[in-house]
Phi, psi and omega in degrees: 000131176284128184252142179267124180271124190240139169245139182244124180252117186095125185232025181268215197309298186290335179297333180296325177291316177303314181298318182296317181289318178298324181294337179284339191268129178279353181258017184230139169241120175276110185281316187200164171233157181225133170195129182286346185236307186290152180284163179299136179275001182190192187280350183289162179303139183230134188233154179279344180208158185291318179303321179297319179295316183290338177290341183249350187222155176238082182285157172268336182215132173244125179258125182252109182238060184239174176304149189300327183288353177259353189299313185298314181298314184291317180296317179298322179297314181295315181297324183282325190258354182219173172258011186286154166283158181231127172249118183250135174299149178282153351288152180305308174216167181266342182224143181301331181300327180292338179296329182298329178290336187255343183284137179149190182304325183282350181293345175292344177266002187253126182230153180238137184280072174281072194291333180294337176294343181256002177299138188305318183289332178289316177296324176298313180298323179294338181274350182288155183231060180258010179099184183302148175278120186261345177198150178222134171228126185228140178228121177243114182239133180225148183275043183290340176301331180292341180275352180062223182297336180298334180301324182262002169272318181275334186232159182275303181192164177305315181290317182297320187263322181261327179299324179296327177294321178293320176297327177295317176300315179301319182298332176283328190260328183217188176247095179292137184239338181195139168274111189271342175199152175211124172240118183227131179212119176060246189260015180215160180211152176223124182226154171238142185228125174279142181214167173243145178207118176055038178085000178243168180246153178207179179231133175257137177249123187241126177242131174238133179216124178259007180261069183213156182273351181206160179285137177207120183225130182209156176221135176245129180244143169246132174236078188066239181276352181268133177249137178238130180243126179243128174254103184286337178288315179272349183057051178230166178198158173207155179233142181212158173230115184060238179264009185254125173281123185261326182196156177212161183214142174209162179260190180284351178077000184245340185272124177303150189302310184290327175298320179294336175281312191277337175300304179292332177299313179289326175304316180289313183301319185270006177273176179290335182227084179302146178304134179303335180296342176273344191281171185296321184299316179294317179299319180295318179296315180292324177298317178298315178296313184298312183287327182298327181284343180260355184270123179301142179279000000 
């Protein structure tokens, strides 16, 4: 069996999910980890910076799980100095100008972990055939207020960190074309997004709120008279028309949510034909939409 040699840059919160999923795979060897501050998460070689690691190893894949403002520099370094593929945590970059450094022949080796597109209930909803999506309402709530100032040490803002996940869900279900409004203040945000679906146009309404005691994420879709409800926290869904239940979905109830996202993500990434939602073109489009709503007019 051909094994993929992997290097992991950043070993904090989200990296733990990457490590858990990679450890399950018999076709992967984790060569090294990199973090300038955090201690090594295991027995493999651990380095304070990426150039030092790359001087000693020849990875096939480098996973970048660091703060968003470091993504462009690290990805550009890997693309320039190796032949490896690069998987970058979302968002790929925070501003469209950074895309110019990454765009080119090597961008075919660059992928972004749009993991919500791989959530089981989202893939289930994408498989339904009830016609064009005529309306979307999504609410992503996280208890980051409980972290106090740490919320803005680990994260940029509700729109920057949670809004990109909502755009990722939209990218799986419809074709988002423009963020038409954004109101953001402190720990909450409200945005509207124009999209296309099956030859028709619609509007998605996105709510982000970090002032909550527990995580709760959901999306409601309308397909004409059919309504689809997705619970992203429970990874369940159901579709109905009037009083009739048309379809329902649930998972095994045992798999943690992020593991359920990243298992199929890595299945796709390490396949011969990675899902386009991971590719540079989708990341560039979502970056443009995401950043345009944060850019003062």
